[in-house]
C-alpha positions in Angstrom: 5.7 6.3 -53.2 5.8 9.7 -51.6 9.3 11.2 -51.5 10.5 14.5 -49.9 13.8 16.3 -50.3 15.3 15.2 -47.0 18.6 16.3 -45.7 22.3 15.8 -46.7 23.6 16.2 -43.2 23.6 12.5 -42.1 24.8 10.1 -44.7 23.3 6.6 -44.9 19.8 5.6 -44.1 18.4 7.1 -40.8 15.0 6.3 -39.4 13.5 9.0 -37.2 10.4 7.1 -36.1 8.2 8.3 -39.1 10.4 7.6 -42.1 13.9 7.2 -43.4 16.3 9.8 -44.7 18.6 8.5 -47.4 21.8 10.4 -48.3 24.7 9.2 -50.5 27.9 11.1 -51.5 29.0 11.1 -55.1 31.0 14.0 -56.6 30.7 12.6 -60.2 27.4 10.8 -60.5 24.4 12.2 -62.4 21.5 10.4 -60.7 20.9 8.0 -57.7 18.0 5.6 -57.2 17.3 3.8 -53.9 15.8 0.3 -54.5 13.6 -1.5 -52.0 13.5 -5.3 -51.8 11.1 -7.8 -50.2 13.1 -9.5 -47.4 11.4 -12.9 -48.0 11.3 -13.2 -51.8 14.3 -10.9 -52.6 12.2 -9.2 -55.3 12.7 -5.5 -56.0 9.5 -3.8 -54.9 10.2 -0.1 -55.6 12.8 2.2 -57.2 12.9 5.9 -56.2 15.1 8.6 -57.5 16.7 10.7 -54.7 15.3 14.2 -55.6 17.9 16.5 -54.2 21.7 17.1 -54.7 23.4 19.3 -52.1 27.1 19.6 -51.6 27.9 16.5 -53.6 25.3 14.5 -51.6 22.2 12.9 -53.2 19.3 12.8 -50.7 15.7 12.2 -50.1 13.2 11.4 -47.3 10.7 8.5 -47.6 7.8 8.5 -45.0 6.4 5.2 -43.8 9.7 3.4 -44.3 11.2 1.9 -41.2 13.6 -0.7 -39.6 13.9 -4.0 -41.4 13.6 -2.5 -44.9 16.0 -4.0 -47.4 17.6 -1.6 -49.8 20.5 -0.8 -52.2 21.5 1.9 -54.6 21.8 2.3 -58.4 24.1 5.1 -59.4 24.2 6.7 -62.8 27.1 8.5 -64.5 29.8 8.0 -67.1 31.4 4.7 -67.6 34.9 5.9 -68.5 37.6 3.8 -66.9 40.4 5.8 -68.5 39.1 8.8 -66.7 38.6 6.9 -63.4 34.8 6.6 -63.7 33.0 3.2 -63.5 29.3 4.1 -63.0 26.9 1.3 -64.0 23.3 1.5 -62.9 22.8 -2.2 -63.7 24.8 -2.9 -60.5 23.0 -2.8 -57.2 25.4 -1.1 -54.7 25.8 -1.3 -51.0 25.4 1.9 -49.0 28.9 2.8 -47.6 27.1 3.9 -44.4 24.7 0.9 -44.1 24.3 -0.1 -40.4 23.4 -3.7 -41.3 23.7 -6.1 -44.3 21.7 -9.2 -45.2 22.5 -12.0 -47.6 25.8 -12.9 -49.1 27.7 -12.3 -52.3 27.3 -14.9 -55.0 30.2 -14.8 -57.5 28.5 -14.3 -60.9 29.7 -12.4 -64.0 26.8 -10.0 -63.3 28.5 -8.5 -60.3 31.3 -7.0 -62.4 30.8 -3.6 -64.1 32.4 -4.9 -67.3 31.9 -8.0 -69.3 33.9 -10.2 -67.1 34.3 -13.1 -69.5 36.1 -10.7 -71.9 38.8 -9.8 -69.4 38.5 -6.2 -70.7 37.4 -3.7 -68.0 36.7 -1.0 -70.6 33.6 -3.0 -71.8 30.3 -2.3 -70.2 28.1 -5.0 -68.7 24.3 -4.5 -68.7 23.3 -7.5 -66.6 21.5 -6.8 -63.3 23.6 -7.8 -60.3 20.7 -7.6 -57.8 20.1 -11.3 -57.6 23.7 -12.0 -56.5 24.7 -9.3 -54.0 23.8 -8.6 -50.4 21.2 -6.0 -49.3 21.5 -3.1 -46.9 19.0 -3.0 -44.0 17.4 0.0 -42.3 18.0 -0.4 -38.5 16.6 0.9 -35.2 19.6 2.4 -33.4 18.0 2.4 -30.0 19.7 0.3 -27.3 19.6 0.4 -23.5 23.2 0.2 -22.5 22.6 -1.2 -19.1 25.7 -1.6 -17.0 27.5 1.2 -18.9 27.3 3.9 -16.3 30.0 2.0 -14.4 32.2 1.6 -17.4 35.8 2.6 -16.8 38.7 3.2 -19.2 41.7 1.0 -18.5 44.9 3.2 -18.3 47.4 2.4 -21.0 50.1 1.2 -18.5 47.6 -1.4 -17.2 46.7 -2.7 -20.6 47.2 -6.3 -21.6 45.7 -7.1 -25.0 44.2 -10.4 -26.0 43.8 -10.9 -29.7 40.8 -13.2 -30.6 38.6 -14.2 -33.5 34.8 -14.0 -32.9 34.0 -17.3 -34.4 37.2 -19.3 -33.8 37.2 -18.6 -30.0 33.9 -20.3 -29.3 33.2 -22.6 -32.2 34.4 -25.6 -30.2 33.7 -24.2 -26.7 31.9 -26.9 -24.6 30.4 -24.4 -22.1 28.8 -22.3 -24.8 25.4 -23.6 -26.1 25.9 -25.2 -29.4 23.6 -22.8 -31.3 25.6 -19.8 -30.0 29.0 -21.1 -30.8 30.9 -18.9 -33.3 28.7 -15.9 -32.8 28.7 -12.5 -31.0 26.3 -14.0 -28.5 28.7 -16.9 -28.0 31.6 -14.6 -27.3 29.5 -12.7 -24.9 28.5 -15.8 -23.1 29.1 -15.8 -19.3 31.6 -18.8 -19.5 33.7 -17.0 -22.1 33.8 -13.6 -20.4 34.6 -15.3 -17.1 37.5 -17.2 -18.6 39.0 -14.1 -20.1 38.5 -12.2 -16.9 40.1 -15.0 -15.0 43.1 -15.0 -17.2 43.8 -11.4 -16.2 44.0 -9.5 -19.4 42.3 -6.1 -19.7 41.3 -5.8 -23.3 40.0 -8.1 -26.0 41.1 -7.2 -29.6 38.8 -8.7 -32.2 39.8 -9.6 -35.7 37.7 -7.7 -38.3 34.0 -7.7 -37.7 33.1 -5.1 -40.3 31.1 -6.8 -43.1 33.4 -8.5 -45.5 33.1 -10.9 -48.5 34.8 -14.2 -49.4 37.3 -13.9 -52.2 36.3 -15.6 -55.5 39.5 -17.6 -55.8 39.0 -19.0 -52.3 35.4 -20.1 -52.9 36.7 -21.9 -56.1 38.9 -23.9 -53.8 36.1 -24.4 -51.3 37.8 -22.1 -48.8 36.7 -18.8 -47.2 38.2 -15.6 -46.0 38.4 -16.5 -42.3 40.3 -13.6 -40.9 38.0 -11.0 -42.5 40.5 -8.5 -44.0 38.3 -7.9 -47.0 35.9 -5.2 -45.9 32.9 -4.0 -47.9 30.9 -2.2 -45.1 32.6 0.0 -42.5 29.5 0.5 -40.3 27.9 -3.0 -40.2 28.8 -5.9 -38.0 29.2 -8.9 -40.2 26.0 -11.0 -40.1 27.9 -14.3 -40.5 28.8 -13.9 -36.8 25.2 -13.3 -35.6 23.1 -16.0 -34.0 20.0 -13.8 -34.7 20.9 -12.4 -38.1 17.9 -10.1 -38.2 19.2 -8.4 -35.0 22.9 -8.6 -35.6 23.4 -5.0 -34.5 21.7 -5.6 -31.1 23.6 -8.9 -30.6 26.9 -7.2 -31.1 26.0 -4.5 -28.6 24.9 -7.1 -26.1 28.4 -8.8 -26.5 30.2 -5.5 -25.8 27.9 -4.8 -22.8 28.8 -8.2 -21.3 32.5 -7.5 -21.6 32.1 -4.0 -20.1 30.1 -5.4 -17.2 33.2 -7.6 -16.4 35.5 -4.6 -16.6 37.0 -5.7 -20.0 37.6 -3.4 -22.9 36.9 -4.2 -26.6 39.1 -3.1 -29.4 38.3 -3.7 -33.1 40.8 -4.6 -35.8 39.7 -2.3 -38.6 40.6 -2.3 -42.3 40.2 1.1 -43.8 43.1 0.7 -46.2 41.4 -1.2 -48.9 38.0 -2.8 -49.9 36.8 -6.0 -51.3 36.3 -4.5 -54.8 39.9 -5.3 -55.9 41.6 -3.7 -58.9 40.2 -2.8 -62.3 39.3 -6.4 -62.9 37.4 -6.7 -59.5 33.6 -6.6 -58.9 31.4 -3.5 -58.6 29.8 -3.8 -55.2 29.7 -0.4 -53.6 32.4 2.4 -53.7 33.6 1.6 -57.3 30.1 2.2 -58.7 29.3 5.2 -56.4 32.4 7.3 -57.1 35.5 5.3 -58.0 37.6 8.4 -58.6 36.9 9.8 -55.1 37.1 6.7 -53.0 40.2 5.1 -54.4 43.8 6.2 -55.2 44.3 5.9 -58.9 47.5 6.2 -60.9 47.7 10.0 -61.7 48.5 9.5 -65.4 46.5 6.2 -65.9 43.3 6.6 -63.9 42.0 3.3 -65.3 44.4 1.6 -62.8 44.7 1.6 -59.0 47.6 2.4 -56.8 48.2 -0.8 -54.8 50.1 0.1 -51.7 48.1 -2.6 -49.8 48.9 -5.6 -52.0 45.2 -6.3 -52.3 44.5 -4.5 -55.6 43.2 -1.1 -54.4 44.0 1.6 -51.9 41.4 3.7 -50.1 42.0 7.4 -50.9 42.4 9.0 -47.5 43.4 12.3 -49.2 39.8 12.9 -50.3 37.6 14.8 -47.8 34.6 12.6 -48.4 36.6 9.5 -47.7 38.2 10.9 -44.6 34.7 11.9 -43.4 33.4 8.3 -44.0 36.3 6.8 -42.0 35.9 9.3 -39.2 32.1 8.8 -39.1 32.7 5.1 -38.9 35.2 5.4 -36.0 32.8 7.7 -34.2 29.9 5.4 -34.8 31.7 2.3 -33.4 33.0 4.4 -30.5 29.8 6.3 -29.6 27.0 4.0 -30.7 28.6 0.6 -30.4 30.7 1.5 -27.4 33.9 -0.1 -28.5 37.0 1.2 -26.7 39.5 1.5 -29.4 40.8 0.4 -32.8 43.8 -1.4 -34.3 44.4 -0.1 -37.8 45.4 -2.8 -40.3 48.2 -1.5 -42.6 48.1 1.8 -40.7 50.7 3.5 -42.9 48.1 3.6 -45.7 45.9 5.9 -43.6 48.7 8.4 -43.2 49.6 8.5 -46.9 49.2 11.5 -49.0 50.1 11.7 -52.7 53.7 12.2 -51.8 53.9 9.3 -49.4 53.7 8.7 -45.6 53.1 11.9 -43.6 52.6 11.8 -39.9 50.7 15.0 -40.2 48.3 13.7 -42.9 44.8 14.9 -43.1 43.5 11.7 -41.6 45.9 11.8 -38.6 45.0 15.4 -38.0 41.3 14.6 -38.1 41.7 11.9 -35.5 44.0 14.0 -33.4 41.5 16.8 -33.0 38.5 14.6 -32.4 37.3 14.9 -28.8 35.4 11.6 -28.9 38.4 9.6 -30.1 40.8 11.3 -27.7 40.0 8.6 -25.1 39.9 5.7 -27.5 42.8 3.3 -27.8 44.4 3.9 -31.2 46.9 1.3 -32.4 48.6 1.3 -35.8 50.1 -1.6 -37.7 52.8 0.8 -38.9 53.7 -0.7 -42.3 52.3 -1.4 -45.8 53.8 -2.8 -49.0 54.1 0.6 -50.7 57.3 2.8 -51.0 58.5 3.9 -47.6 55.8 1.7 -46.0 57.8 0.7 -42.9 57.1 3.4 -40.3 57.5 1.8 -36.8 57.8 4.7 -34.3 56.7 7.3 -36.8 53.0 7.8 -35.8 52.2 10.9 -33.8 51.8 11.2 -30.0 48.6 9.6 -28.8 49.0 6.5 -30.9 50.4 3.1 -30.0 52.0 0.9 -32.6 52.7 -2.8 -33.2 56.4 -3.6 -32.9 57.6 -6.4 -35.1 61.2 -5.8 -33.9 60.1 -7.1 -30.5 58.7 -10.2 -32.1 61.8 -11.0 -34.2 64.4 -10.0 -31.6 62.8 -12.0 -28.8 62.4 -15.0 -31.1 66.0 -14.8 -32.2 67.2 -14.4 -28.6 65.5 -17.6 -27.4 66.7 -19.7 -30.3 70.2 -18.5 -29.4 70.8 -16.3 -32.4 70.2 -12.8 -31.1 72.8 -10.5 -29.4 72.0 -8.8 -26.1 72.4 -5.4 -27.9 69.4 -6.2 -30.1 67.3 -7.6 -27.2 68.0 -5.0 -24.5 65.9 -2.1 -26.1 63.0 -4.5 -26.7 62.8 -5.3 -23.0 62.6 -1.5 -22.3 59.7 -0.6 -24.6 61.9 0.0 -27.7 63.0 3.5 -26.8 65.1 3.6 -30.0 61.7 3.8 -31.8 59.4 5.5 -29.3 61.2 7.7 -26.9 60.5 11.0 -28.6 57.8 13.8 -28.5 56.8 12.8 -25.0 55.6 9.3 -26.1 55.5 6.7 -23.3 56.7 3.1 -23.2 53.2 1.9 -23.5 53.1 3.3 -27.1 55.1 0.2 -28.0 52.7 -2.8 -28.4 54.8 -5.9 -28.0 53.8 -9.3 -29.4 55.6 -12.5 -30.2 52.7 -14.1 -32.0 49.5 -12.8 -33.7 46.8 -14.1 -36.0 49.3 -13.8 -38.9 52.1 -16.4 -38.4 52.8 -19.3 -36.1 51.1 -19.8 -32.8 53.5 -19.9 -29.8 53.3 -23.6 -29.7 54.1 -23.9 -33.4 57.0 -21.4 -33.0 58.9 -24.0 -31.0 57.6 -27.0 -33.0 58.3 -26.1 -36.6 61.2 -24.6 -38.5 59.2 -24.5 -41.7 55.7 -23.4 -42.5 53.1 -26.2 -43.4 50.4 -24.4 -45.3 49.4 -27.2 -47.7 45.8 -26.9 -46.6 45.6 -23.4 -48.1 45.7 -24.9 -51.6 48.8 -22.9 -52.8 51.3 -25.7 -52.7 52.8 -24.2 -49.5 54.0 -21.1 -51.4 51.9 -18.6 -49.3 52.9 -17.3 -45.9 56.2 -16.0 -44.7 59.2 -18.4 -44.8 61.3 -16.3 -42.4 59.7 -17.2 -39.1 62.6 -16.9 -36.7 61.4 -20.2 -35.3 63.2 -23.2 -33.9 61.7 -26.7 -33.6 64.1 -27.8 -30.8 65.5 -30.6 -32.9 62.5 -32.3 -34.5 60.0 -31.0 -37.1 56.5 -31.3 -35.8 55.0 -33.3 -32.9 57.3 -35.7 -31.1 57.3 -38.4 -28.4 60.8 -37.4 -27.3 60.4 -36.3 -23.7 63.5 -34.2 -23.7 62.4 -32.2 -26.7 58.9 -31.8 -25.4 60.3 -30.5 -22.1 62.5 -28.0 -23.9 59.6 -26.8 -26.1 57.4 -26.2 -23.0 60.2 -24.2 -21.4 60.7 -22.2 -24.5 57.0 -21.3 -24.6 57.2 -20.2 -21.0 60.4 -18.2 -21.8 58.7 -16.3 -24.5 55.4 -15.6 -22.8 57.4 -14.5 -19.7 59.5 -12.2 -21.8 56.4 -10.7 -23.3 54.6 -10.1 -20.0 57.7 -8.9 -18.1 58.9 -6.4 -20.7 58.1 -2.7 -20.7 55.5 -1.6 -23.2 52.0 -3.0 -23.9 51.8 -6.8 -24.3 49.5 -8.5 -26.7 48.7 -12.2 -26.3 47.3 -14.3 -29.1 44.2 -16.2 -27.9 45.0 -19.8 -27.2 48.7 -19.3 -26.7 48.1 -19.3 -22.9 47.3 -23.0 -23.2 49.4 -24.0 -26.2 47.1 -24.2 -29.1 48.4 -25.3 -32.4 47.6 -24.7 -36.1 49.6 -27.7 -37.2 52.4 -25.5 -38.5 50.1 -23.4 -40.7 51.4 -19.8 -40.5 48.9 -18.2 -42.8 45.5 -19.7 -41.8 43.6 -16.8 -43.3 41.4 -19.1 -45.3 40.9 -21.9 -42.7 37.5 -21.7 -41.1 37.9 -25.1 -39.4 39.7 -27.0 -36.7 43.0 -25.5 -37.9 42.0 -22.1 -36.7 39.3 -22.8 -34.1 40.5 -23.0 -30.5 40.4 -26.5 -29.1 39.2 -26.3 -25.5 40.0 -29.9 -24.7 42.8 -28.8 -22.4 45.1 -31.5 -21.1 47.3 -31.1 -18.0 50.0 -29.5 -20.0 47.6 -26.8 -21.3 46.2 -26.2 -17.9 49.6 -25.8 -16.4 50.6 -23.2 -19.1 47.3 -21.4 -18.4 48.1 -21.1 -14.7 51.7 -20.0 -15.5 50.4 -17.3 -17.8 47.9 -16.3 -15.2 50.6 -16.0 -12.6 52.8 -13.8 -14.9 49.8 -11.5 -15.6 49.1 -11.2 -11.9 52.8 -10.3 -11.2 52.6 -7.6 -13.9 49.6 -6.1 -12.3 51.1 -6.3 -8.8 54.5 -4.7 -9.6 54.3 -1.3 -11.3 58.1 -1.4 -12.2 57.2 -4.0 -14.8 54.9 -1.6 -16.6 56.5 1.8 -16.1 55.0 4.4 -18.3 58.3 6.4 -18.4 61.2 4.9 -20.3 63.6 3.2 -17.9 67.3 3.9 -18.8 70.7 2.9 -17.8 71.7 6.5 -17.2 72.0 7.9 -13.6 69.3 10.5 -12.9 71.4 13.3 -11.5 68.4 14.8 -9.5 67.5 11.5 -7.7 70.8 9.7 -7.9 69.1 6.6 -9.2 69.9 4.5 -12.2 66.7 2.8 -13.2 68.3 0.0 -15.1 71.5 -1.9 -14.5 72.6 -4.6 -16.8 74.4 -7.4 -14.9 76.7 -10.2 -16.0 76.8 -13.7 -14.6 79.4 -12.6 -12.1 77.0 -10.2 -10.6 78.8 -7.1 -11.9 77.6 -4.3 -14.1 78.1 -5.0 -17.8 81.4 -3.7 -19.2 81.7 -2.1 -22.6 83.5 -5.2 -23.8 80.7 -7.5 -22.7 78.2 -5.3 -24.6 80.2 -5.8 -27.7 80.4 -9.6 -27.2 77.7 -11.2 -29.4 78.3 -14.6 -27.8 76.9 -13.5 -24.4 73.7 -15.5 -23.8 73.2 -15.0 -20.0 72.6 -11.6 -18.4 70.5 -9.8 -15.8 68.4 -6.7 -15.9 68.0 -5.0 -12.5 65.1 -2.6 -12.3 65.4 -0.1 -9.4 62.1 0.6 -7.8 63.4 4.0 -6.7 63.3 5.2 -10.3 61.4 8.4 -10.9 57.8 7.4 -11.9 56.3 10.7 -12.8 57.4 14.2 -13.9 57.6 15.2 -10.3 61.3 14.8 -9.3 61.4 12.3 -6.5 62.4 8.8 -6.0 59.8 6.1 -6.7 58.5 3.6 -4.1 58.1 0.5 -6.3 59.7 -2.9 -5.7 63.2 -3.5 -7.1 63.3 -6.5 -9.4 65.8 -8.6 -11.2 65.2 -10.4 -14.5 67.7 -13.0 -15.6 67.7 -14.6 -19.0 69.9 -17.5 -20.2 69.3 -18.2 -23.9 72.3 -20.5 -24.1 72.0 -24.3 -23.7 74.3 -24.7 -20.7 73.6 -24.1 -17.0 75.1 -20.8 -15.9 76.0 -20.0 -12.3 74.7 -16.4 -11.8 75.9 -14.4 -8.8 72.9 -12.5 -7.5 73.9 -8.8 -7.3 73.5 -6.4 -4.5 70.9 -3.6 -4.7 70.3 -0.5 -2.6 68.2 -0.8 0.5 67.9 -4.6 0.3 69.4 -7.7 1.8 68.5 -10.4 -0.7 66.2 -11.7 -3.5 63.0 -13.7 -3.5 62.5 -15.9 -6.5 59.1 -15.4 -8.2 59.5 -17.1 -11.5 61.8 -19.8 -12.9 60.7 -21.1 -16.3 62.7 -24.3 -15.7 60.7 -24.9 -12.5 57.3 -23.3 -13.1 55.7 -24.8 -10.1 58.5 -24.1 -7.6 57.6 -22.4 -4.4 58.9 -18.9 -3.6 62.5 -19.1 -2.1 64.8 -16.4 -0.7 68.5 -16.0 -1.5 71.1 -13.7 -0.1 73.0 -11.2 -2.2 76.1 -12.9 -3.7 74.4 -16.3 -3.9 75.4 -18.2 -7.1 72.1 -19.4 -8.6 72.3 -22.2 -11.1 70.4 -20.8 -14.1 69.2 -23.6 -16.3 70.0 -23.4 -20.0 67.3 -21.6 -21.9 65.4 -20.3 -19.0 64.2 -17.0 -17.4 64.1 -16.0 -13.8 62.3 -13.1 -12.0 63.3 -12.0 -8.5 61.9 -9.3 -6.2 64.3 -7.6 -3.7 63.7 -8.3 -0.1 64.2 -5.5 2.4 65.2 -5.7 6.1 
């Protein structure tokens, strides 16, 4: 087969209409071969050495090769684990830049670079892994993004995130054609997009869709990696979610286009912190065999072993220029070619680590910060990892938002009657104790009460303990510190009083989430009370435990409507999503105090009350005259009053006076979710039900 020198400039396999340019980085390899395979038989049909090596990139151009060609690499070099090198040309390797994958990994001893049966990774295995590993696929990148000219970016202060799983969201959806359920096409189905749009959220955040593999130990238990945090390809949408596998790339783009046509954004949960290759005893599938010493962080004095700040066996080396380039190229690809609107970075602290630890001026963060294309993307960090100094909430640079687990824990504690107001107050205001610095805004704080990892909202009020027996680890996996309260009985009950309390607690927490400053994130299905049966670590459950059950009863429909109402109120009243941090200090230039904390007597909280950890009922008055921009002038928003009673007793609450008003109109009472709007004069003593939340808007003459 004819081969030309090609170009090192674009890594991966790029078709130009006449042929394909192949380019693969490796600083330590001695030779690279690209192998072609028949897509029907799986047989290897050709093996061509890439002829050129420029700036640590092997490259070559092959005319008359085009889209649909299956390929992989064999990389030659030293097999010296003690020096950090694990080259083995007997192992067929996935291209780190491959735009599509085909086939699945079969766990066989041949996929390991060493003699797996020996348990000694310093041995060398000469078995061919090709029969057992996926193939890369050359693709045609062209796509007509119809509907995209009208695409608009949602401002941060309007953002409401909806976390969903591609397969689990539609696998049981009755309005989606059965053959499309669980696929990109199913998620982009009109009925699904209409439902999400009707709910009122702005942005769908998808659990990992980059190509990933099932862990060996899970397959041995007849389980799978359902969540997908086990990436092996950072440019390819996983074909397991494609209805038309041969056109998975196009199907993903179609899904994104359908969301954009509806005015919805798409954010991807991305896993650049580790790969599916594990530690020194893991398989050789891609990076480990291409250039182990460049792609992974190794122990400086024992390069046979991997630094494990992720808890998964390896850590991607974001201090190496080629690795930073790969991640940046991946982000740009998904932003520019796949048209996604942003990214949530799993174990984000890893990405900011240098050899000396976390650094919010790390090479990667600098690269992202100066990139013009990513400047308009939503960037959200999960600001922790398991390494030393891994907890970094509030430490990412301006331009980033961050998950805030303090909101989750403090709100959960408050509603089970165990959290003091001093802990809860900053969470209601966008956690200024973490984020009010360097000009960051309240929306940098991403609030959530539930996420894929942990209890659903329904299970949070139904179980005190995790129930993960189905995971096959004797209930040892998952977090035991859930800050949950079952309201008196573990699991489902026919006790009407407990069921009523549980429903109210769900409304309390979802109302707290949507009425707090910051960016709210809702876990898909919480809006109608989905359950996982108490499983708080359903990462391996690709079944009815994880799939959303769309057989909504009256209770679920009522909760959906309540959530919909809250979202509508958040959109309607800007004071509920103020980009500037609201404080209890008087603005000397406007004479306005944005926040006043009010006790049940209708008076401003005293110092003594702030120190009283037994206080369970309080109000937060948000003055609509608060300065809303850097221009010094009073705002013109509505003034609102939020009242929370996390105690179990009814509390008479004297509705306070507020400037320029004459009374309050009740908008929300979680104890009476279907109650009509009602007006009350200043000074009225409203009977606040135990464990309930109220929202009022001030009426003016």
